N, C-alpha and C positions, 0 to 999 in steps of 0.2 A: 492284894491286887495292886498292880502298879498303875500309874497315870495313863499309859497307853491303852491298857485293857479297859479301864473305865471309860476313856474317850471312845474306844471302839464300840463298847456296849451302848453308850449314849447315842452315838451316831446311828447305830443299828436300830434303836428304838425310834428315833426321829424318822428314819427312812421308812420303817414299817408303818408308823402312824400316818405319815404322808401318803403312802400308797393306799392304805385303807381308806383315808379320807377322800382321795381322788376317785376310788372305785365307788364309794358310797355316793358321792356327788354326781357321778356319771349315771348311776342307776336310779336314783330317787326321782320320782315324778315321771318316770317312763312307763309306758304301757307294756304289760306282759300278757300274752295270750293265756286265757284260763284253761286249766286242765279239765277236760270233760265239758259238759254244758249243763251245769246245775241250774235248775229253774227255781226262782223265788216263789214261795208259797204266799197265799193271801194273808196268812198270819204274820209274815215277816215284815212287810211294809204295805202301804196302800197301793195295791197293784192297779186300782182304777185310775191312779194319777200317772201311770206309765205312759210314755210316748208310743205312738203307733209304730214308729220305725226303730227307735232306740231310746234308752233311758240312761242318764248319767247319775248313778246313785252314789252320793257322797256321804261317807261316815265321818262325823266330826264331833268335837266337844265344844262346850261354851267358851272355854278360855284358850282355844287353839288359834294363834295368830295366822299361821299359814292356811287354816281352814277358811278364813274370810276371803283371802286372796283367791283360793281355789274356787270358792263359791261364785265369785265374780267372773272368773274365767269360764267355768262351766255354764253359768247362767247366760253369758254372752253367746257362747257357742250354740246353746239350745235355742236361744231367741232368734238366731240368724238362720236356723235350719228348720224346715217343715218336718213335723213328726218326731222331733227329738225333745225330750223333757229333762230337766234337771231337778232331782229330789235330794233333799238333805235330811239325814237322820242323825239325831244327837245321841251318841252312845251313852251319855249319862242317863238318859231316859230308857234306853234299850240295851243294857249290858249283855243280854242274852245273844244279841246279834254279833257282838264282838267275838264270842266263842264260836258261834255257828259258822261265821265266815272268816275266822282266823284273822281278825283285824288286830294288828300289833302296833300300829301307829295311826295318828290322825294328822292330816286327812288321808283317807283311803277311798278311792273311787272305784266302783264296779261299773263296767260298761255292759249294759244289757241289750240284747236284741229285741225286736218287736214282740217276741213270745215270752220275754222275761228271763231268758237264759243268759247266764253270765258268760260273756265272750272275752272280756279283758279285765285286768286289774291294774290300778295305778296306785302305788304306795308313795305318799308324800305329796307335796304341792304339784298339782297337775300342770303340765306344760301345754299351752294351747295348740301348738303345731302337732304335738304328739297325740293329743286327743282327736284332732281333726284327721290325722293319718289313720288312727284306729277306727274312726267312724267310716272313713273311705273304704277301709279293708272290710268292714262288716256290711256296710250298706251299698257300696259301689260309689264311684266318684261323682255321679250325677245328683246325689242327694245331700251333699255337704259342701257349703261354700268355704273357700280358703280364707 
């Protein structure tokens, strides 16, 4: 292989990695609508602690740094809005839930409506504006402050 071919391959790899990184960065922490409306069972988590209007159910682990930041963001949003609760589940204690809800990274947040149905999913550190927009979509704009 000559030098030009090696340089071309190297530049191609760098370009591919850059595009992949930009796509990952643009999509992580963003809300995606859930397929169907799977409802959590009482055996999954403490459904008595759910919010009347919505619940921000965060899956995390003890040594996850972005999980702490996400907990602060979600806790602040829940505190500012009536009927919205933030719950955190440590997957170290409940690995069965990682399989059941296909959790591949921490933090992962499920946005549940007042009935406990999963309405949206956020993979990665949640972005406050995106969480609020998702809650607006689920609840209506008069229930969530910006």
